[in-house]
C-alpha positions in Angstrom: 0.0 0.0 0.0 2.8 2.4 0.9 4.6 1.7 -2.3 1.4 2.4 -4.3 0.9 5.7 -2.5 4.5 6.7 -3.2 4.0 5.8 -6.9 0.8 7.9 -7.1 2.6 10.8 -5.5 5.4 10.5 -7.9 3.0 10.5 -10.9 1.2 13.6 -9.5 4.6 15.4 -9.2 5.5 14.5 -12.8 2.1 15.7 -14.0 2.5 19.0 -12.1 6.0 19.4 -13.5 4.7 18.7 -17.1 1.9 21.3 -16.6 4.4 23.8 -15.3 6.6 23.3 -18.3 3.7 23.4 -20.8 2.5 26.9 -19.7 4.5 29.4 -21.9 4.1 32.2 -19.4 5.4 30.1 -16.6 8.2 28.8 -18.8 9.3 32.4 -19.6 9.2 33.4 -15.9 11.3 30.3 -15.0 13.8 31.1 -17.8 14.2 34.6 -16.3 15.1 33.0 -12.9 11.8 33.2 -11.1 10.2 30.5 -9.0 6.8 30.0 -7.4 7.4 29.8 -3.6 4.0 28.4 -2.8 4.8 25.3 -4.9 7.7 24.7 -2.5 5.8 25.4 0.7 2.0 25.0 0.5 1.6 26.5 4.0 2.1 30.0 2.5 -1.2 31.7 2.3 -1.9 33.6 -0.9 -4.1 36.7 -1.1 -2.9 38.2 -4.4 -5.1 41.3 -4.3 -4.4 42.4 -7.9 -5.9 39.2 -9.2 -9.2 40.5 -7.6 -11.1 43.7 -7.6 -10.2 44.2 -3.9 -7.3 46.6 -4.5 -6.7 50.3 -5.0 -7.5 50.2 -8.7 -10.9 48.6 -8.1 -10.1 46.3 -11.0 -8.6 42.9 -11.6 -5.2 43.5 -13.2 -3.5 40.1 -12.8 -4.8 37.1 -14.8 -4.1 34.7 -11.9 -3.5 34.7 -8.2 0.0 33.4 -8.3 3.3 34.6 -6.7 6.7 34.4 -8.5 10.0 35.7 -7.1 13.7 35.5 -7.9 15.1 32.2 -6.6 17.2 33.8 -3.9 14.4 36.0 -2.7 12.0 33.0 -2.6 14.5 30.9 -0.6 14.7 33.6 2.0 11.0 33.9 2.2 10.6 30.2 2.7 13.1 30.4 5.6 11.0 33.2 7.1 8.0 31.0 6.8 9.8 28.1 8.5 10.9 30.2 11.4 7.5 31.7 11.9 5.9 28.2 11.9 7.8 27.4 15.0 6.0 30.4 16.7 2.5 29.3 15.5 2.5 32.0 12.8 2.9 32.2 9.1 2.9 34.6 6.1 0.1 35.7 3.9 1.4 37.0 0.5 -0.3 40.0 -1.2 2.0 40.6 -4.1 5.3 39.4 -5.6 6.6 39.8 -9.2 4.6 42.5 -11.1 5.0 43.0 -14.9 6.3 46.4 -15.9 3.3 47.2 -18.0 1.1 46.8 -14.8 3.5 49.2 -13.0 2.8 51.8 -15.7 -0.9 51.4 -15.2 -0.5 51.8 -11.4 1.6 55.0 -11.9 -1.2 56.5 -14.1 -3.6 56.0 -11.1 -1.2 56.8 -8.2 1.7 58.9 -9.4 3.3 59.1 -5.9 6.8 57.6 -5.4 6.2 57.1 -1.7 3.8 54.3 -2.6 4.3 53.4 -6.3 7.7 53.1 -8.0 7.9 55.4 -11.0 8.2 53.4 -14.2 10.3 54.9 -17.0 11.4 53.8 -20.5 13.9 55.3 -22.8 13.8 54.2 -26.4 11.7 51.3 -25.3 14.2 50.2 -22.7 13.2 50.1 -19.0 15.4 52.4 -17.1 13.5 52.8 -13.9 11.1 50.5 -12.2 9.6 49.1 -9.0 11.4 46.3 -7.1 8.3 44.2 -7.8 9.1 44.5 -11.5 12.4 42.8 -10.8 10.8 39.9 -8.9 12.8 41.0 -5.9 10.1 42.5 -3.6 7.2 40.9 -1.7 4.2 42.3 0.1 3.2 40.2 3.1 1.4 40.1 6.5 1.3 37.7 9.4 -1.4 35.0 10.0 -2.0 32.7 12.9 -1.9 28.9 12.8 -5.4 28.9 11.3 -4.6 31.4 8.5 -6.3 34.3 10.1 -4.6 37.7 9.7 -3.2 39.4 12.7 -4.1 43.0 13.3 -1.8 45.4 11.5 -1.6 49.3 11.5 -3.7 49.5 8.3 -5.2 47.4 5.6 -3.1 46.6 2.5 -2.3 49.4 0.1 -3.4 52.1 2.5 -1.7 55.1 1.0 -1.7 57.2 4.1 0.8 58.1 6.8 -0.9 55.5 9.1 0.9 52.8 7.0 4.3 54.3 7.6 6.6 52.2 9.9 7.2 55.1 12.3 3.4 55.9 12.7 2.0 55.8 16.2 -1.6 55.9 15.0 -2.2 52.2 15.3 -3.0 50.2 18.4 -0.2 48.8 20.5 -1.1 45.3 19.3 -1.0 46.2 15.7 2.4 47.9 16.1 3.8 44.9 17.9 2.6 42.6 15.0 4.1 44.9 12.4 7.4 45.0 14.3 7.4 41.2 14.7 6.9 40.8 10.9 9.7 43.3 10.3 12.1 41.5 12.5 11.3 38.1 10.9 11.9 39.5 7.4 15.0 41.4 8.3 16.5 38.3 9.9 16.7 36.9 6.4 18.1 40.1 4.8 14.8 41.7 3.6 14.8 45.5 3.6 11.5 47.2 4.9 10.0 50.1 2.9 9.5 53.0 5.3 6.1 54.0 3.9 4.5 50.6 3.7 4.5 48.1 6.6 3.8 45.2 4.2 6.5 45.8 1.6 10.0 44.2 1.8 12.8 44.2 -0.7 15.1 41.3 -1.2 18.8 41.9 -0.6 20.7 42.6 -3.9 17.5 43.7 -5.7 19.6 46.1 -7.7 21.3 43.2 -9.5 18.0 41.9 -11.0 16.8 43.4 -14.2 13.2 44.7 -14.5 10.9 42.4 -16.5 7.7 42.8 -18.4 6.9 39.1 -18.8 3.1 38.5 -18.5 1.8 36.4 -15.6 0.1 33.1 -16.4 -3.6 32.8 -16.7 -5.7 30.8 -14.2 -5.0 27.1 -14.3 
C-alpha cells in the first residue's frame, strides 16, 4: 500500500511538472530566474489582491492569483515561513513579481513615489522600475496557525501616513505585530520600505533586471 501511495505521489509530481513546463508564461518566468514559492511550501497563504477587484484600482489587473519571485528571494521567504511556523505563525502574501506594464498602469492611477515606484522607459528600454518588476520585492502580512490575519496598522495598500513604519496611530497590538513581521523578514536580509508596513525588498535587488513578462492565466 505504501509503495502504491508513493507511486501515485510521484506520478502527480510529474504531471504537475509537465503542466508547469507546458505553460508558456510560466516557462518564460522560469527562464528569467523566477520560481513559485507556494509550490515549494504550501503552508504559505496567498491573497494576491491584484488578481481580484479588492485593490486600490478597483479592477482585476492580474490574470491569476500566483506569486513568482527570484530564486534567492524565494528561498529567504521560505526560511522566514519556516521560522514563523515554530511560533505558530505564518505569512500571507499580497503581491510578488509584477510586470512592468502593470506598473505603468499603477503609476497612471497613483503617481506618488512614496507608494508606487515610478516606471520609466527610454527608447523602449526600461530604465526605472519598482522592485516588484524585478521579482525582488514581496508584500506580506502575518497570519496565525489557522490562517487568520493578525491586526496590523492599516489594511493593505493604505496610501496614508498611518501605513508608515514610524506611525504611532495604530493600536499597540497592531504595532507589535508589524514589528514582529519586520524582525522576521529582516533576519533573512529583507529591507523594509519605510512608507508601507507590508513591503519588503530582497537583498541585492539592484542586481536583478526589471521584467515585463506576463503572468500566467488561471489554471
